[in-house]
C-alpha positions as CSV (number, residue, x, y, z in Angstrom):
1,M,13.5,15.6,-26.9
2,Y,11.5,15.3,-23.9
3,L,9.5,18.2,-23.8
4,K,8.5,17.7,-27.5
5,Y,6.7,14.4,-26.4
6,I,4.9,16.2,-23.5
7,F,2.7,18.0,-25.8
8,K,2.0,15.0,-28.4
9,N,-1.3,14.5,-28.9
10,N,-2.6,10.7,-28.0
11,H,-5.1,9.9,-29.9
12,D,-5.3,6.3,-28.7
13,Q,-6.6,7.5,-24.9
14,G,-9.1,9.8,-26.5
15,K,-7.3,13.2,-25.0
16,S,-8.6,16.5,-26.5
17,V,-5.9,17.8,-29.1
18,N,-5.1,20.6,-26.8
19,K,-4.7,18.4,-23.7
20,V,-1.6,17.4,-22.2
21,S,-0.6,15.2,-18.7
22,A,0.6,17.4,-16.1
23,Q,2.6,14.7,-14.6
24,N,5.0,14.6,-17.5
25,L,6.4,18.1,-16.4
26,F,5.7,18.3,-12.9
27,F,6.7,15.2,-11.8
28,P,10.1,15.5,-13.1
29,A,10.5,19.1,-12.3
30,A,9.7,18.0,-8.6
31,C,12.3,15.3,-8.5
32,I,15.2,17.4,-10.0
33,H,14.1,20.3,-7.2
34,A,14.2,17.9,-4.3
35,A,17.7,16.2,-5.5
36,I,19.1,19.6,-5.8
37,T,17.9,21.4,-2.8
38,A,18.6,18.4,-0.5
39,V,22.1,19.2,-1.3
40,L,22.1,23.0,-1.3
41,T,20.5,22.8,2.3
42,V,23.1,20.7,3.6
43,L,25.7,23.0,2.0
44,A,24.0,26.1,3.8
45,Y,23.7,24.1,7.2
46,Q,27.8,24.1,7.3
47,F,28.9,27.0,5.0
48,S,27.6,30.7,5.7
49,S,27.0,32.1,2.3
50,E,24.5,35.0,1.0
51,W,24.0,32.6,-2.1
52,L,22.7,29.6,0.1
53,I,20.5,31.9,2.4
54,A,17.2,30.5,0.4
55,F,18.0,27.5,2.1
56,V,18.6,28.4,6.0
57,G,16.1,28.1,8.5
58,L,12.9,28.7,7.1
59,G,13.9,28.5,3.7
60,H,14.4,25.0,3.9
61,A,10.8,24.6,5.2
62,H,9.4,27.2,2.2
63,E,11.0,25.1,-0.6
64,M,10.1,21.7,0.8
65,L,6.5,22.7,1.3
66,F,5.8,25.3,-1.3
67,G,8.4,23.8,-3.8
68,F,8.4,20.3,-3.8
69,A,5.0,19.4,-2.4
70,L,3.3,21.9,-4.1
71,A,5.0,20.9,-7.5
72,L,3.7,17.3,-6.8
73,I,0.3,18.5,-5.9
74,A,0.2,20.0,-9.3
75,G,1.4,17.2,-11.3
76,Y,-1.1,14.9,-9.5
77,T,-4.0,17.0,-9.4
78,L,-4.2,18.7,-12.5
79,G,-4.4,15.6,-15.0
80,Q,-4.9,16.4,-18.2
81,I,-4.8,20.3,-18.9
82,E,-4.6,22.4,-21.7
83,A,-1.1,22.9,-23.0
84,R,-0.8,26.8,-22.2
85,W,-2.2,26.6,-18.8
86,L,0.4,23.6,-18.1
87,W,3.2,26.0,-19.5
88,I,1.6,29.0,-17.4
89,L,1.8,27.0,-14.4
90,F,4.9,25.6,-14.5
91,G,6.5,28.7,-15.6
92,L,4.9,30.2,-12.0
93,W,6.4,27.6,-10.3
94,L,9.8,27.9,-11.7
95,F,9.9,31.6,-11.5
96,A,9.0,31.4,-8.0
97,R,12.0,28.8,-7.0
98,I,14.5,31.1,-8.9
99,G,13.0,34.3,-7.3
100,Y,13.4,32.8,-3.8
101,W,16.7,31.5,-4.4
102,V,18.1,34.4,-5.7
103,D,16.6,37.1,-3.2
104,P,14.2,35.4,-0.5
105,A,13.5,38.6,1.0
106,G,12.7,40.3,-2.0
107,A,9.1,41.0,-3.5
108,I,9.5,38.3,-6.4
109,G,11.0,35.7,-3.9
110,Q,7.8,36.7,-1.2
111,W,5.0,37.0,-3.7
112,S,5.8,34.3,-6.5
113,S,5.1,31.3,-4.6
114,P,1.6,32.4,-3.6
115,L,0.9,33.6,-6.7
116,F,1.5,30.2,-8.2
117,A,-0.2,28.7,-5.4
118,L,-3.4,30.4,-6.0
119,V,-3.5,29.8,-9.7
120,L,-3.1,26.1,-9.1
121,A,-5.6,26.2,-6.8
122,W,-8.1,27.9,-9.1
123,K,-7.5,25.2,-11.6
124,I,-7.8,22.1,-9.4
125,V,-10.3,23.1,-6.5
126,P,-13.6,23.4,-9.0
127,R,-12.8,19.6,-10.3
128,F,-14.2,18.0,-7.0
129,F,-17.1,20.3,-6.8
130,A,-19.4,17.7,-8.5
131,A,-18.7,14.7,-6.1
132,K,-21.7,13.3,-4.2
133,K,-20.2,11.9,-1.1
134,W,-19.2,14.2,1.7
135,R,-15.5,12.2,2.1
136,N,-15.0,13.0,-1.7
137,R,-16.1,16.5,-1.5
138,M,-13.5,17.5,1.4
139,I,-10.8,17.2,-1.2
140,S,-12.0,20.8,-2.7
141,P,-11.5,22.6,0.8
142,L,-8.4,20.8,1.7
143,L,-6.9,21.6,-1.5
144,M,-7.7,25.4,-1.1
145,A,-6.2,25.6,2.9
146,I,-3.1,23.6,1.4
147,C,-2.7,26.3,-1.5
148,S,-3.5,29.3,0.7
149,V,-0.8,28.7,3.0
150,P,2.0,30.6,0.9
151,L,-0.3,33.5,1.0
152,A,-0.6,33.2,4.9
153,W,3.0,32.7,5.2
154,L,3.5,36.0,3.5
155,I,0.8,37.8,5.4
156,L,2.1,36.6,8.7
157,R,5.7,37.1,7.9
158,E,4.5,41.0,6.8
159,M,2.8,41.3,10.4
160,G,5.8,40.3,12.4
161,W,4.7,36.4,12.5
162,P,1.8,36.7,15.2
163,V,1.5,32.8,14.8
164,A,4.9,31.3,14.8
165,P,6.4,30.1,11.6
166,G,6.9,26.7,13.1
167,Q,3.1,26.6,14.0
168,L,2.2,27.2,10.5
169,S,4.2,24.5,9.2
170,Q,2.7,21.8,11.3
171,A,-0.8,23.0,10.4
172,M,0.5,22.5,6.8
173,I,2.1,19.4,7.5
174,L,-1.3,18.0,9.2
175,L,-3.0,19.2,6.1
176,L,-0.7,17.4,3.8
177,V,-0.9,14.3,6.2
178,M,-4.9,14.6,5.5
179,L,-4.1,14.6,1.6
180,M,-1.5,11.6,1.7
181,A,-3.9,9.8,3.9
182,F,-6.8,10.3,1.7
183,I,-5.2,10.0,-1.9
184,G,-2.8,7.3,-0.5
185,G,-5.6,4.9,0.9
186,R,-8.2,5.7,-2.6
187,I,-4.7,4.4,-4.5
188,I,-4.0,1.3,-2.4
189,A,-7.2,-0.1,-1.5
190,P,-8.2,-1.1,-5.0
191,A,-5.0,-2.0,-6.4
192,V,-4.1,-4.2,-3.3
193,A,-7.7,-5.6,-3.6
194,G,-7.3,-6.4,-7.7
195,E,-3.7,-7.8,-7.0
196,M,-5.3,-10.0,-4.1
197,Q,-8.2,-11.4,-6.5
198,K,-5.6,-12.5,-9.2
199,H,-4.4,-14.8,-6.6
200,G,-7.8,-16.0,-5.4
201,I,-8.1,-13.9,-2.4
202,T,-10.8,-11.2,-1.3
203,Q,-10.1,-8.3,-0.1
204,Q,-12.5,-7.5,3.1
205,A,-11.3,-4.4,4.1
206,R,-10.9,-1.6,1.1
207,V,-11.3,1.7,1.6
208,Q,-12.8,1.7,5.3
209,P,-14.7,4.4,5.0
210,Q,-15.5,4.8,8.7
211,L,-11.9,5.0,9.4
212,E,-11.3,7.4,6.4
213,A,-14.1,9.9,7.7
214,L,-12.3,9.7,11.1
215,I,-9.1,11.1,9.3
216,L,-11.0,13.7,7.4
217,L,-12.7,15.0,10.5
218,L,-10.0,14.9,13.1
219,L,-7.1,16.2,11.1
220,P,-8.6,19.6,9.9
221,A,-9.7,20.2,13.5
222,G,-5.7,19.6,14.8
223,A,-4.4,21.7,11.8
224,I,-6.6,24.7,13.4
225,S,-5.6,23.8,16.8
226,A,-2.0,23.7,15.9
227,L,-2.7,27.8,15.2
228,I,-4.2,28.8,18.3
229,P,-2.4,29.6,21.2
230,G,-2.8,27.0,23.9
231,A,-4.2,24.6,21.8
232,S,-1.5,22.8,21.1
233,Q,-2.1,19.7,23.0
234,V,-5.6,19.2,21.3
235,A,-3.3,19.1,18.2
236,G,-1.1,16.7,19.7
237,V,-4.0,14.3,20.7
238,L,-5.7,14.3,17.7
239,S,-3.0,13.7,15.8
240,M,-2.0,10.7,17.7
241,I,-5.3,9.2,17.3
242,V,-5.1,9.9,13.5
243,A,-1.9,7.8,13.6
244,I,-3.2,4.8,14.9
245,V,-6.1,5.1,12.6
246,I,-3.6,5.3,9.7
247,A,-1.8,2.0,11.2
248,I,-5.0,-0.1,11.6
249,R,-6.3,0.8,7.7
250,L,-2.6,0.0,6.8
251,I,-2.5,-3.4,8.8
252,R,-6.3,-4.3,7.7
253,W,-5.1,-4.1,3.7
254,Q,-2.5,-6.8,4.2
255,I,0.3,-5.7,1.5
256,W,2.5,-8.2,2.5
257,R,0.2,-10.7,0.7
258,C,1.4,-8.6,-2.3
259,G,5.1,-9.4,-2.0
260,D,5.5,-9.6,-5.7
261,R,4.4,-6.1,-6.4
262,A,7.2,-3.5,-5.1
263,D,5.4,-1.0,-6.3
264,L,2.6,-1.5,-3.7
265,I,5.2,-2.3,-1.1
266,G,6.4,1.0,-1.6
267,L,2.9,2.4,-0.8
268,G,2.7,0.2,2.4
269,I,6.3,1.7,3.4
270,G,4.7,5.2,2.6
271,Y,2.1,4.8,4.6
272,G,3.7,3.3,7.4
273,W,6.1,6.5,7.7
274,L,2.8,8.4,7.7
275,A,1.3,6.6,10.7
276,I,4.9,7.0,12.3
277,G,5.4,10.5,11.6
278,T,2.1,11.7,12.5
279,F,2.5,10.1,15.9
280,A,5.6,11.4,16.7
281,L,4.6,14.8,15.7
282,G,1.5,14.5,17.6
283,F,3.4,13.2,20.7
284,A,5.9,16.3,20.1
285,I,3.1,18.9,20.0
286,F,1.6,17.2,23.0
287,F,4.8,17.5,25.1
288,E,5.6,20.8,23.9
289,M,8.9,19.3,22.3
290,A,10.8,20.6,19.3
291,T,9.1,19.2,16.3
292,Y,11.7,20.4,13.4
293,V,13.4,16.7,13.8
294,L,10.4,14.6,13.7
295,L,8.7,16.3,11.1
296,H,11.3,14.8,8.8
297,F,9.3,11.4,9.5
298,I,6.4,12.7,7.5
299,T,8.4,15.3,4.8
300,V,11.1,12.6,4.1
301,G,9.7,9.3,4.9
302,A,5.8,9.5,4.2
303,L,6.0,12.2,1.4
304,G,9.2,11.2,-0.2
305,T,8.5,7.2,-0.5
306,L,4.9,8.0,-1.2
307,S,5.4,10.4,-3.9
308,A,8.3,7.8,-5.6
309,S,5.8,5.1,-5.3
310,V,2.9,6.8,-7.0
311,I,5.1,8.3,-9.7
312,L,6.6,4.6,-10.2
313,K,3.2,3.0,-10.0
314,S,2.0,5.7,-12.6
315,R,4.5,5.2,-15.4
316,L,4.9,1.1,-14.5
317,H,1.1,1.0,-15.3
318,Q,1.9,1.8,-19.3
319,F,3.5,-1.6,-19.0
320,K,1.9,-3.8,-16.7
321,H,2.2,-6.6,-19.0
322,L,6.1,-6.6,-18.6
323,P,7.9,-7.7,-15.5
324,Q,8.5,-5.0,-12.8
325,P,12.0,-3.6,-12.3
326,K,11.8,-4.7,-8.9
327,I,16.0,-4.2,-8.0
328,M,15.2,-0.6,-9.1
329,I,11.8,0.0,-7.3
330,M,14.0,-1.7,-4.2
331,N,16.9,0.7,-4.5
332,I,14.7,4.0,-4.7
333,L,12.9,2.8,-1.3
334,G,15.8,1.9,0.4
335,L,18.0,5.0,-0.2
336,L,14.5,7.2,0.8
337,F,14.4,4.8,4.1
338,L,18.1,5.5,4.8
339,A,17.3,9.2,3.9
340,T,14.9,9.4,6.4
341,L,16.9,7.6,9.0
342,F,19.8,9.4,8.8
343,R,17.8,12.9,8.8
344,V,16.2,11.8,12.1
345,L,19.4,10.3,13.5
346,A,21.2,13.8,13.0
347,G,18.7,15.6,14.7
348,A,19.5,13.3,18.0
349,I,22.9,13.1,17.6
350,V,25.4,15.9,19.1
351,D,27.5,17.6,16.4
352,S,30.6,17.0,18.7
353,S,30.2,13.0,19.2
354,P,32.9,11.0,17.5
355,G,31.8,8.9,14.3
356,L,28.7,9.5,12.8
357,T,28.1,13.1,13.6
358,G,25.4,15.1,13.0
359,P,26.5,17.0,9.7
360,N,28.2,13.8,8.7
361,L,24.4,12.1,8.7
362,L,22.7,15.3,7.3
363,W,25.2,14.5,4.0
364,L,24.3,10.8,4.0
365,S,20.6,11.6,4.3
366,A,20.9,14.2,1.5
367,L,23.1,12.1,-0.7
368,S,20.6,9.1,-0.2
369,W,17.7,11.3,-0.9
370,S,19.1,12.8,-3.9
371,A,20.3,9.8,-5.2
372,A,16.7,8.3,-5.2
373,Y,15.3,11.1,-7.2
374,I,17.9,11.5,-9.7
375,A,17.2,7.7,-10.5
376,L,13.6,8.2,-10.2
377,T,14.2,11.0,-13.0
378,I,16.3,9.3,-15.0
379,F,13.7,6.3,-14.7
380,M,10.8,8.8,-16.4
381,L,12.9,10.6,-18.9
382,S,14.1,6.9,-20.3
383,T,10.8,5.7,-20.8
384,Q,9.3,9.2,-22.4
385,T,9.3,7.6,-25.8
386,N,7.4,4.5,-24.8
387,I,4.8,6.6,-23.1
388,F,4.0,8.9,-25.5
389,T,4.4,7.1,-28.7
390,K,2.8,3.4,-27.8
391,K,-0.6,2.7,-26.6
392,P,-0.6,1.5,-23.2
393,S,-1.5,-2.1,-22.6
394,L,-5.0,-2.5,-22.0
395,K,-5.0,-6.5,-21.2
396,K,-6.6,-8.0,-18.3
397,A,-5.2,-10.5,-16.1
398,S,-6.6,-13.7,-16.8
399,T,-6.7,-14.2,-13.3
400,G,-8.5,-11.3,-11.9
401,A,-9.8,-8.1,-12.4
402,A,-7.3,-5.5,-13.7
403,V,-6.2,-3.4,-11.2
404,P,-7.6,0.4,-11.6
405,N,-5.0,3.2,-12.8
406,I,-5.8,6.1,-10.6
407,K,-3.7,8.7,-12.5
408,N,-4.7,11.5,-10.6
409,A,-6.7,13.1,-7.4
410,A,-9.9,13.6,-9.7
411,S,-10.2,10.2,-10.7
412,V,-10.2,9.0,-7.2
413,V,-14.0,10.4,-7.5
414,T,-14.8,9.1,-10.9
415,Q,-13.8,5.7,-9.9
416,S,-15.5,5.9,-6.6
417,K,-18.6,6.3,-8.8
418,R,-17.8,3.3,-11.4
419,G,-17.1,1.1,-7.9
420,Q,-13.8,0.7,-8.5
421,C,-13.1,2.2,-4.9
422,H,-15.9,0.5,-3.1
423,D,-17.2,2.7,-0.3
424,S,-19.2,0.2,1.4
425,I,-16.7,-2.4,2.2
């Protein structure tokens, strides 16, 4: 039933007959992937089995970055796309997941993820060429760089890892931080400003272009430095500076004034995890400490919370005239908070310690993470009929301007041109 609604034409929104929303397929797929792989990863950690080899060590990073993260990027950046291309892209993504899970060392397992990423880049990168401002144009090379990492992973693996896989993972995560900081800021700024305007409050700090420019300039340099032997301390310093900039942007938005909007609070929490995780990662890189534990502040805390919040906001916008399901949203956010906390603690606690040992904390983290994404998947599937058969409410709040609905990354540029994201403020 759900797939039937994905390809239903929405004449009320003026969409082309053969175009559908990529979010309706890739977002549930990403959530289901996240829920399954978290449990399988802990099983692989505790039990040696050839059936779980794809989730051990680098396999976990491979699936988190090339499976979960790229599915989210596909769902968010593809926007409205021809149905046949949506099926092709989703088929490549699913084929890559199955191929890697069955035989991670085989040709299919190794080549399928780069193939999906490159085809995805071919479809999404040109969407941002028309941007006027250089900050908006940065999305194109950023997405190209992120989608090139799976191919770089494969090439470096075949060459015997002249660049350590940990360095490549750090570089991609810094690129993901850049993407989350940019897109997250472009969603949060107008949404918070619109909500505050309803209460008669004028938001002075919106996109904050100078701070955004610092993020867009420093993080690429940090990602490149992470790949250069002997330049890791440069990457560490740049990451810590960016973390401070992200924190300043977050504080200036004053999201706490929107306490009745659980979805905006979720975006703020995710942006806060982004600041904490980027600083922790930079600190660890600078002092040449192990980063595999601290990375989870970003991959679980920031990416998990921001992705869940964006998905919720995208769905709830269709029913903005109705009260928000605050309890459900806070439960999902609480589970993701616990997943982050337990995962980081699991890496800090010695396995032989009494009580909450490392493996037990890993299970608590995985189950919290999986429960959050199962709940999110159920919410998406339960609202399928309303989303595809009812015209979204276009009513504006009587006390202020309507909050803009940023459906995908391409609309960030469009809404900037329309003045809904005020770069001058």
